[in-house]
C-alpha positions in Angstrom: 0.0 0.0 0.0 2.8 2.4 0.9 4.5 1.7 -2.5 1.3 2.6 -4.3 1.0 5.9 -2.4 4.6 6.8 -3.2 4.0 6.0 -6.9 1.0 8.3 -7.0 2.8 11.1 -5.3 5.8 10.8 -7.6 3.4 10.9 -10.6 1.8 14.1 -9.4 5.2 15.7 -8.9 6.3 14.7 -12.4 3.0 16.1 -13.9 3.5 19.4 -12.1 7.0 19.6 -13.2 6.0 18.9 -16.7 3.8 21.9 -17.0 4.7 24.9 -14.7 4.3 28.7 -15.5 5.8 31.8 -13.9 4.8 35.4 -14.6 6.4 38.6 -13.3 4.5 41.7 -12.1 4.6 45.0 -13.9 4.1 48.7 -13.5 2.4 50.8 -16.2 3.7 54.4 -16.1 6.3 55.8 -13.7 7.3 58.8 -11.6 7.4 61.1 -14.7 4.5 59.5 -16.6 1.7 61.8 -17.7 -1.8 60.6 -17.5 -2.4 59.4 -21.1 -3.9 56.5 -23.0 -2.0 53.4 -24.1 1.0 53.6 -21.8 2.8 50.3 -21.5 5.1 48.1 -19.5 6.7 44.6 -20.1 6.3 41.4 -18.1 7.9 38.0 -18.6 6.1 34.6 -18.8 8.4 31.6 -18.2 7.7 27.9 -18.8 9.9 26.2 -16.1 8.4 22.8 -16.7 9.7 19.9 -18.8 7.0 20.0 -21.5 6.1 22.6 -24.2 3.0 24.7 -23.7 0.7 25.5 -26.6 -1.7 28.4 -26.6 -0.7 30.3 -23.5 -3.4 33.0 -23.0 -2.9 36.4 -21.2 -5.9 37.9 -19.3 -6.4 40.9 -16.9 -8.6 40.9 -13.8 -9.4 44.5 -12.9 -11.4 47.6 -13.8 -12.2 48.0 -17.5 -11.5 51.7 -17.4 -7.8 50.9 -17.6 -8.3 49.1 -21.0 -5.5 46.7 -20.3 -4.5 44.5 -23.2 -1.5 42.4 -24.2 0.9 41.9 -27.1 1.1 39.0 -27.8 -2.1 37.9 -26.1 -1.6 34.2 -27.0 1.7 32.3 -27.6 3.4 29.0 -27.4 6.1 28.4 -24.9 8.7 25.6 -25.0 10.0 24.0 -21.9 12.5 26.2 -20.1 11.9 29.2 -22.3 10.4 32.7 -21.6 8.2 35.1 -23.5 8.3 38.9 -23.1 4.7 40.4 -23.1 3.9 44.1 -23.5 1.1 45.2 -21.4 -0.8 48.3 -22.5 -3.2 50.4 -20.4 -4.8 53.8 -20.1 -3.8 56.0 -17.2 -6.9 58.1 -16.3 -6.7 61.8 -15.8 -8.2 61.2 -12.3 -5.3 58.8 -11.3 -3.7 59.8 -8.0 -0.1 60.7 -7.8 0.4 59.9 -4.2 -1.3 57.8 -1.4 -4.3 59.8 -0.1 -5.3 57.5 2.8 -4.1 59.3 6.0 -3.9 56.0 8.0 -1.6 54.4 5.4 2.1 54.3 6.3 2.9 55.6 2.8 0.5 58.7 3.1 1.6 61.4 0.5 4.3 59.2 -0.8 4.8 58.5 -4.6 3.9 54.8 -4.8 2.6 52.5 -7.6 -1.0 51.5 -7.1 -2.3 48.0 -7.7 -5.0 48.1 -10.4 -5.5 44.3 -10.8 -3.8 41.1 -11.8 -2.5 39.5 -15.0 -2.8 35.8 -15.6 -0.9 33.5 -18.0 -2.8 30.2 -18.5 -3.1 27.2 -20.6 -5.6 24.5 -19.6 -5.3 24.0 -15.9 -1.8 25.4 -15.8 -1.7 29.1 -14.9 0.2 31.8 -13.1 -0.8 35.3 -11.8 1.0 38.5 -10.7 0.0 42.0 -9.7 -0.3 44.8 -12.3 0.4 48.3 -10.9 0.1 51.8 -12.3 1.8 55.0 -11.5 1.5 58.6 -12.8 3.5 61.7 -12.1 3.0 63.7 -8.9 2.9 67.4 -9.7 3.1 69.0 -6.2 6.6 69.6 -5.0 8.0 71.1 -1.8 10.7 73.4 -3.2 12.3 74.4 0.1 11.7 74.6 3.8 13.4 77.4 5.8 13.4 77.5 9.6 14.4 80.6 11.5 14.7 80.7 15.3 16.1 83.8 16.9 19.1 84.8 14.8 19.6 81.3 13.4 18.2 80.5 10.0 18.7 77.6 7.6 17.2 76.0 4.5 16.6 72.4 5.3 16.2 69.4 3.0 14.5 66.2 4.0 16.1 64.7 7.1 18.3 67.7 7.8 18.5 69.5 11.2 18.8 73.0 12.6 20.9 72.8 15.6 21.8 74.9 18.6 18.3 76.1 19.4 17.4 77.5 22.9 14.2 77.2 24.9 12.0 80.2 25.0 12.8 81.2 21.4 10.5 82.7 18.8 10.7 80.7 15.5 9.1 80.5 12.1 9.0 77.9 9.3 8.4 78.8 5.7 7.3 76.3 3.1 7.6 77.0 -0.6 5.4 74.9 -2.9 5.4 74.5 -6.7 2.8 73.3 -9.2 4.9 71.3 -11.6 2.2 71.0 -14.3 3.3 72.8 -17.5 1.8 76.3 -17.8 0.7 75.5 -21.4 -1.8 72.8 -22.4 -0.3 70.1 -24.6 -2.6 69.9 -27.6 -5.7 69.8 -25.4 -4.6 66.5 -23.8 -5.1 68.1 -20.4 -1.6 67.3 -19.2 -0.6 71.0 -18.8 -2.1 74.2 -17.5 -3.8 72.4 -14.6 -4.5 74.2 -11.4 -4.7 73.3 -7.8 -7.4 75.1 -5.8 -6.4 75.1 -3.0 -3.1 73.6 -1.9 -3.1 72.6 1.8 0.0 72.8 4.0 0.5 71.2 7.4 3.4 71.3 9.9 3.4 69.0 12.9 5.8 67.7 15.5 4.9 64.2 16.7 6.7 64.8 20.0 4.4 66.1 22.8 7.3 68.1 24.3 7.5 70.2 21.2 4.3 72.3 20.6 4.0 72.7 16.9 0.8 71.8 15.0 -0.3 74.3 12.3 -2.2 74.1 9.1 -3.5 76.5 6.4 -3.8 76.7 2.6 -2.1 78.9 0.1 -5.1 79.2 -2.2 -5.0 78.3 -5.9 -1.8 77.6 -7.7 -1.7 77.6 -11.5 0.6 75.4 -13.6 4.2 76.4 -13.4 3.6 78.7 -10.4 5.0 78.5 -6.9 4.0 80.2 -3.6 5.0 80.0 0.1 3.4 80.1 3.5 4.9 80.9 6.9 3.9 79.5 10.3 5.1 81.2 13.6 5.8 79.1 16.7 7.7 79.3 19.9 10.1 76.8 21.5 8.6 76.8 25.0 10.9 77.6 28.0 10.3 74.1 29.4 11.2 72.2 26.3 13.8 69.5 27.1 17.0 69.0 25.1 16.7 66.8 22.1 16.0 66.5 18.4 12.4 67.1 17.4 11.2 65.9 14.0 8.8 68.3 12.3 6.7 66.8 9.5 5.7 69.0 6.6 2.8 67.9 4.5 1.5 69.5 1.3 -1.4 68.2 -0.8 -4.2 69.1 -3.2 -6.5 67.9 -5.9 -6.0 69.1 -9.5 -8.6 70.2 -12.0 -9.2 66.6 -13.1 -9.7 65.3 -9.5 -6.4 63.6 -9.2 -4.7 63.8 -5.8 -1.1 65.0 -5.5 1.1 65.8 -2.5 4.5 65.7 -0.9 5.9 65.0 2.6 9.2 66.0 4.2 10.7 65.7 7.7 13.1 68.1 9.1 14.6 68.2 12.7 15.0 71.0 15.2 17.6 70.4 17.9 17.1 72.1 21.2 20.2 72.4 23.3 20.5 73.7 26.9 23.6 75.3 28.4 24.7 74.0 31.8 24.1 77.5 33.2 21.6 79.8 31.5 19.8 82.5 33.6 17.8 84.5 31.1 16.1 87.9 31.7 12.6 88.3 30.3 9.9 90.9 30.4 12.4 93.7 31.2 11.0 97.2 32.0 12.0 100.6 33.2 9.6 103.2 34.7 9.5 106.0 34.1 11.5 106.1 30.9 12.0 109.9 31.2 12.8 112.1 34.2 13.5 115.9 34.6 16.9 117.2 35.8 15.2 120.0 37.8 14.5 117.8 40.8 15.4 114.4 42.2 13.6 111.4 40.7 13.2 107.7 41.2 13.2 105.0 38.4 12.3 101.3 38.8 14.0 98.7 36.8 12.3 95.3 36.6 12.7 91.8 34.9 11.7 88.2 35.3 14.7 85.9 35.7 14.3 82.3 34.5 16.6 79.3 34.8 16.8 77.7 31.3 20.0 75.8 32.1 20.5 72.0 32.6 21.1 72.4 36.4 19.4 73.8 39.4 21.0 77.0 40.7 21.3 77.9 44.4 23.6 81.0 44.5 22.3 83.4 41.9 23.2 87.1 41.9 21.3 89.7 39.9 22.8 93.2 39.4 21.6 96.5 37.9 24.3 99.2 37.2 24.1 102.7 35.9 27.8 103.2 35.2 27.6 106.8 34.1 26.1 107.8 37.4 28.1 105.4 39.5 24.9 103.7 40.8 24.6 100.0 41.5 22.0 97.7 43.0 22.1 93.9 43.5 20.2 90.9 44.9 22.1 87.8 46.2 21.4 84.2 47.3 18.6 83.6 44.8 17.6 80.0 44.3 16.0 78.7 41.0 15.5 75.2 40.0 15.5 74.3 36.3 12.6 76.1 34.4 11.7 78.1 37.5 11.4 81.9 37.4 11.4 84.8 39.8 10.8 88.6 39.4 13.5 91.1 40.4 13.3 94.9 40.6 15.7 97.7 41.5 14.9 101.3 42.5 17.4 104.0 41.7 17.5 107.6 43.0 18.5 110.0 40.2 20.0 113.2 41.7 18.8 116.6 40.8 20.9 118.6 38.3 21.9 115.3 36.6 23.3 116.2 33.2 20.6 115.8 30.5 21.1 112.9 28.2 20.5 109.1 27.6 21.6 106.8 30.3 21.8 103.0 30.3 20.9 100.5 33.0 22.8 97.2 32.6 21.0 94.2 34.0 23.1 91.0 34.6 22.7 87.5 36.1 25.4 85.4 37.7 25.6 81.7 38.6 27.6 80.7 41.6 27.8 84.5 42.5 30.4 85.3 39.9 29.7 83.4 36.7 28.2 85.8 34.2 25.2 84.3 32.4 23.1 86.9 30.7 23.1 90.7 30.3 20.5 93.2 29.0 20.5 96.9 28.7 17.7 99.4 29.2 17.8 103.1 28.5 16.1 106.1 30.1 16.3 109.8 29.4 17.1 112.8 31.6 15.5 115.8 30.1 16.9 119.4 30.4 15.4 121.5 33.1 13.1 124.2 31.6 12.7 127.7 33.2 9.1 128.8 33.5 8.0 131.5 31.0 8.1 135.2 32.1 4.6 136.8 32.5 4.8 140.5 31.3 1.6 142.7 31.6 1.1 146.3 30.5 -2.1 148.2 31.7 -3.0 151.8 31.0 -5.5 154.0 32.8 -6.6 157.6 32.2 -4.1 159.9 33.6 -1.5 157.2 34.6 0.6 154.5 33.0 1.5 151.3 35.0 4.1 148.9 33.6 4.8 145.5 35.3 8.1 143.8 34.5 9.6 140.9 36.5 7.2 141.6 39.4 8.3 145.3 39.7 5.6 148.0 39.1 6.5 151.5 38.0 3.8 154.2 38.0 4.2 157.7 36.3 1.8 160.6 36.1 0.4 161.6 32.7 2.3 164.4 30.9 1.8 166.5 27.7 4.1 164.1 25.9 1.6 161.2 26.6 -0.6 162.2 23.7 0.0 158.9 21.9 -1.0 156.8 24.9 -4.0 159.0 25.5 -5.2 158.7 21.9 -4.8 154.9 22.2 -6.9 155.0 25.4 -9.6 157.1 23.7 -9.7 154.7 20.8 -10.0 151.8 23.1 -12.8 153.5 25.1 -14.7 154.2 21.9 -14.4 150.7 20.7 -15.6 149.4 24.0 -18.6 151.8 23.9 -19.6 150.5 20.4 -19.7 147.0 21.7 -21.8 147.9 24.8 -25.6 147.4 25.1 -26.0 151.2 25.6 -24.7 151.8 22.1 -27.2 149.3 20.6 -30.1 151.0 22.5 -29.0 154.4 21.1 -29.0 153.0 17.6 -32.5 151.6 18.1 -33.9 154.8 19.5 -32.6 156.8 16.5 -34.2 154.3 14.1 -37.6 154.5 15.9 -37.4 158.4 15.8 -36.7 158.3 12.0 -39.7 156.1 11.4 -42.0 158.4 13.4 -40.8 161.4 11.4 -41.4 159.7 8.1 -44.9 158.6 9.1 -45.7 162.2 10.2 -44.6 163.6 6.8 -46.8 161.1 5.0 -49.9 162.0 7.0 -49.4 165.7 6.3 -49.0 165.2 2.6 -52.2 163.0 2.3 -54.4 165.2 4.4 -53.7 168.5 2.6 -55.8 167.9 -0.5 -58.8 167.0 1.7 -58.6 170.2 3.6 -58.6 172.2 0.3 -61.9 170.6 -0.8 
């Protein structure tokens, strides 16, 4: 019985070996392939059996919109030989350039998409393989520029901007280009295609780095490029380390095909061993007068951004031009802790007018200089009050007041000019008084009465004569 089973198994192995097919997978299109009809690729069909195969048939299992066909579609294949088959297919205008599923590990990456399977078969002997398709992706990230404080760098994928400090204002600028040709190619709709809009996202996947922004740059025509900037801050409690920032750009073209790009850059935060920063500095008032003594208050918030806790901090404020100095000692600050400090200065009277600087400084271990900032204030020149000079004239006398000294002289024959001026002034005052207005009114009434009387006399005379 065992011999019979072994004989059957051996016969099956021989039969399988006598007629075996292999077929390779293929990709229609590529990274620079426009969306056009009748694009092609080549696959290989191999007879690795011991018997010749007659009438091998090629078929496609997939959506008919791709219009897949083969050349040759049918052929004979000797044992141990191979046949190259050209596979043709239409790349639709709607065919995506990148992966659009956000949950996919290849999201926004340029990847061939499976559109079906090809099969080589003869009788019960057959072999299958995947058939993929790929079209050009027309959205490109041209450049990414990061600026943090005074540091700025253009970054390519995977590159880092190093030496960044906590509590620093930053910005990231992304420039995007629509790589479609700006001219239509014989109405084949492979050029002059617009994106409306293009979306841009920047995100750090590390919870210690607070960066998560998104916006769009509006429409972008073929051949055009545009940029967008996001502002952010490296928080003062951000630990040391390299933080990946993912930049995503995507959009749908006029033909509903999805395009996009993805890039990762890194921002490296570094902390000094000792770093006592001064924030929210202020000086009040910013201007004083040299006529009298004044007080100014200088304030700031001191924050420990270093890697170590500090237990012997000194803060000083110095106005070197006035030989004035204030200080605070024995300040304790753990990492990322802060404390306000303030200093009051007495500015002497008669201080020379000008601009004076207050230099604020922090020291670790009492003497190790960490940070210095300068604030300015102004001492204004003392202004003398204006002199009040008054001249008054009365009939018969002239009184002149100058520098609080009054001199009175009697009127003389030579005072005719002053007297004439007095009379003119008196006349002007009378014309503006109510009495003058009543006088004018009375004269007007008198004239009306006279005119009416004359009219009555003229009209009554003829009647008397009759």
